[in-house]
N, C-alpha and C positions, 0 to 999 in steps of 0.2 A: 610200385604203386601203378594204376590204373593208365591207361593208355592216356584218358584223357588230362593227368596228371603226372607226368611224366619226369623222371628225376632228373634234378637240376646238375647239368657240367660244370664241375670244376677242375683246371687244370693246374697239373704240376708240372714244372720244366725245371730242371738240374741246370744251374749255370754258374760256373765257380765264383767268377769275379765280375765284377762293374766291367770292366775293360776288355773282358772279352767279346771277341769278333761275333758270337753266337747270338749277343743279346737282339739286335734286331730281328734274327731267327727266331728266338724265341718269345719276343714280345709279338711278331705276327701271328705264330702257330698257338699264343695263348689265348689271343683274340680269337683268333678263326675256329679251332678246334671246338670252341664253348658255343660257336655259331653266332658271332658276332659280325657286324656289316655297317657300312657309314657309306651314304648316298652323296654323291658329287653336289658340295656346297652347303652342306650341312654345318649348323652352327653347333661346333663342340667346347665347351668345356673340359678343360684339364686340369682337376684338381688335387697336385700333390699335398703331401703335409709337409709344408714351410713352418713350422712353428717356433722356431728361433734361431737366430745366427749364433747363438753362443756354440753350438756342437752339432756340425754337420752330420752324425750319426744322428741325431734328433729327426732328421729330414729324409723325406725319400729321396735317393739318392739321384743325381742329376741325369747320370748314364739313362737308367730308368725312364727317367721323364723325354728325355730328349729323344730316346728311341721310338717313344710311341707317338711324340710329334713328328718324326719323319714317316712312319705308318701313314699317318692319319692325315699328312701333307699330299704323302703319293697316292691317298684315295679324294682327294680334292675338296677336304672338310675345311671348313674357315676356323681355326683354333685361335683359343684364348686361354693362356695359362694364367691362373689365378688360385690365391687362399686368402685366408684372414689369418693371420698371423696372433698371438697372443700378446708380442711385443714388438712395436715398430712395423712395418709395411711389408711388404711380400717381394717390393725391389730390393730391398734390402737385405733380406734373406737369403734372396737367390743368389745377389753378388756375392755374399760370403761364404755359400756352399759351392761357387761355382758354375753356377746354370746359366748366368746372365749370356756370357759371351757364345754360349752355345745355341739358345734360343737366339741371338741377334741375326748370327749365319742361316736361320729360316725366317728370318723379316719377323720373330715376334717378340714380346718383351713382356715378364711378370707383372700381373697388375693384382692391385688389392682387393678381392671385395668388398662392395658397397652396395648402398642404396638399399637399408633395410625397410622390410615390411614384415608388420607383426604375422606371426604363425598363430592361430590358437589350438591350444592344447587342450587333451580331452581332462585335463582336471581343472580346468578353467582360467587357467593363465594364457600368456602371451610370450610370444620369444622372436626377436627381430631376424629374420632369417634375408640373406642378399637376393634382392631380384636380379639382380647379373648373372647368380646362378639359375633363378627362378624361370628366368626369358631366355634362357639357350635351348637348342634344339635339343641335346643330350650333355650327359654328364658323364666323363670319364673319372670316376675315383680313383686316385693312385694311391693307397696308403703303405704306411710304413710298419713293418712290426714289431712292436715294443713291449715289452715289460711296462708297467703303470702304477705309480705309488696309490693308486685309488681304486683303479680298474682290474687291477690285475696284471691284464695282459689286453692290449688293442689293437683294431685293426679295420677293417673296410666301413664297418656302421661306423663306429668310433670318428675316425676320417671326416666323416661328414658332419659332424659336428663344426667342422672350420668354415661351412658355410653360415652362420652365426656371426653376424659384423662384429667385430671389432671389440671393446670392453665387454658385449653384452655377455660371452660366452664367461669369463670372471665372475660377472656378476650372476648369472644362473645358478653357479655353485652356492653364492650368498645366498640366492633367494631360493632354492631348491632343495639345498644340498641337507638340509636340517631331518627332511622328511624323508624316512626310508622309501628308495622305489622311485621318486618322482626324476631325478636326474635320468636314470634309465627309460623310463616314461617316453622323456622331453626328447633323447638323443633318438631313440628309435623314431618317434615322428617328426622327428627334423628328416633324417633317412628318408622316411616313406613318401616327405613331400618334394621330396626332388628329382627332375626330369632325367634318374639315372640309368645310363645303359649301359655300364659294363663298371668292372673292379679291378683293376691287375696290382697286384700285392708285392712292394719289396718287400721280400724274407732274404735276400742272398746273404747278406750283413745285418740282420734283426737286431734291435737293441736289449740287452735280457739285465738280470740282477735289478735293478730298478729302472725307471723315468717317468714323466717321457721327455726328459731332458737331458738327465745325469748318468745313464746306463752304463755299460760296457760292449764294445761288439762280439756278435757269436756267429758262427760259421754255420750257416744252416743251407746255402747253394740253392738257395727256393725260389723261385719267381712261380707263381700262383694267380689265379684270375676265375671270374666266374659272373654270368652278368646278374648273379643273387648275391648281396653283401652278405647276409642272413647264412647263406650257406658257403660263403667263403670262411666266414669267422668261424664258422661250425668245424669245418674242415681243419683250420690252424688249431683250434680249439684239442681236438680229438689228435693230432697229431704232438701236441704238446702233453698228453697225457690228463686235461684236465675235466673238470666236468662244471655243470650249473651250478652245483652248489658251492662252489669256489668262484665263478663268474657270474654276478649280478646280473651283468647285460646278459649274458645266454640264458640267465634265470627266466629272465620279462621276456624275452622273445619267446622261449620255449610256453611259459604259462598263456599268452597271448595265440599260441600256436601258428605264428609265421613264418610260411613256407621258408623250409630252410634252416629251422633249428634242431630238427631232426638227422643225426649222421644216414640214416635211413634214406631221405630225400634226396642224396647225392651219387652224381654216378661220376668217377674219376675218371679226367681222359689224358692222354700224354705218357703220365707215368703215374705209378700207385703210391699212394704216402708210405708204404712199406719199404720205399726206396731211400728213404730220410729217417737218417737218425737224430733226436732230439733230445735224448737222455740226460744231456749235461745243463740243458736251457734252463734257466734260473727264474723264478718269478717273485716277488716281494712277499714275504710270510705276516710282515707288519705293516697294515696300509693305512695313508693318514684317512680323516674325516672328508667326507664331502664336499660340506662346506667351507667357503673361504670366511675367514673372521673378516669384520669389517677394516681393520688396521690395516690387514693383509691386501685388501681389495683395492683401500684409496692411495697406499705406496705401489699396487701394481699400475695403477692409473697415473700416477703420477711420470712412473716410468715408463709407460709406454708413449706418452705425451711428450716427455724430454727426447728421447730415443728419435722420433721423425724429425729431429734438430741436431742428430750427432752428426 
């Protein structure tokens, strides 16, 4: 690429276990080798994947989020840890996966993203995204790499769909899922609307076979990061031997020629992808429809409502 459009750094760091004493070092190096900096007093929203309290594997591991928060605290940032789970609250999911006590030691507590405001989409619709996210100085996105029953595999870009507030995520499937390509367009436009500064991906034990809730752990031993979520996802797609033909979100990114869609846009720092073996990582062969049936949506809303009183 030209000097006016340099390659995007993507950091791959081998880390064997979440309990490793090297995790704090790995997080710091992943951020810094990609050129990330944060100034004293910056309001940083840390956005892990807190999708469900049913299965901790479906969520970003607490130790990754906690390591990132320690780094940001040392930099003097003002930290908020928040997400908008599909069911229940961020506080409920955080407690279920064992993150709350670690946050408390740093004077932090998990919050649910709220205050929806409409985002105008390119195809004439709107979606309610969180002003809590939009009004932060920067977002650090902390996705979990997962197989997915509708999107095949998901990472950084899809995790930002969690800035859509509450039931609007499920309702988006009902509204847009019938028309091919609209879900992918909407997810990309939500990601692009955010004040995103960095993406730190938990692929140490990602979920494979199926997902996003009920898959199985896979030992990949990878912490990955980039300032560009599209480049980071492309790097992981390539590592898994996938193609835009199979991954519709990648195909849409490529059709729009968004920077990071092409492997040639990427410069690997710290460790090369050849150091990681993913030959046994399985993705779903049979995908579920993008749209949620109305009855399923209503049941989901009732379940979400009741979970707030559980």
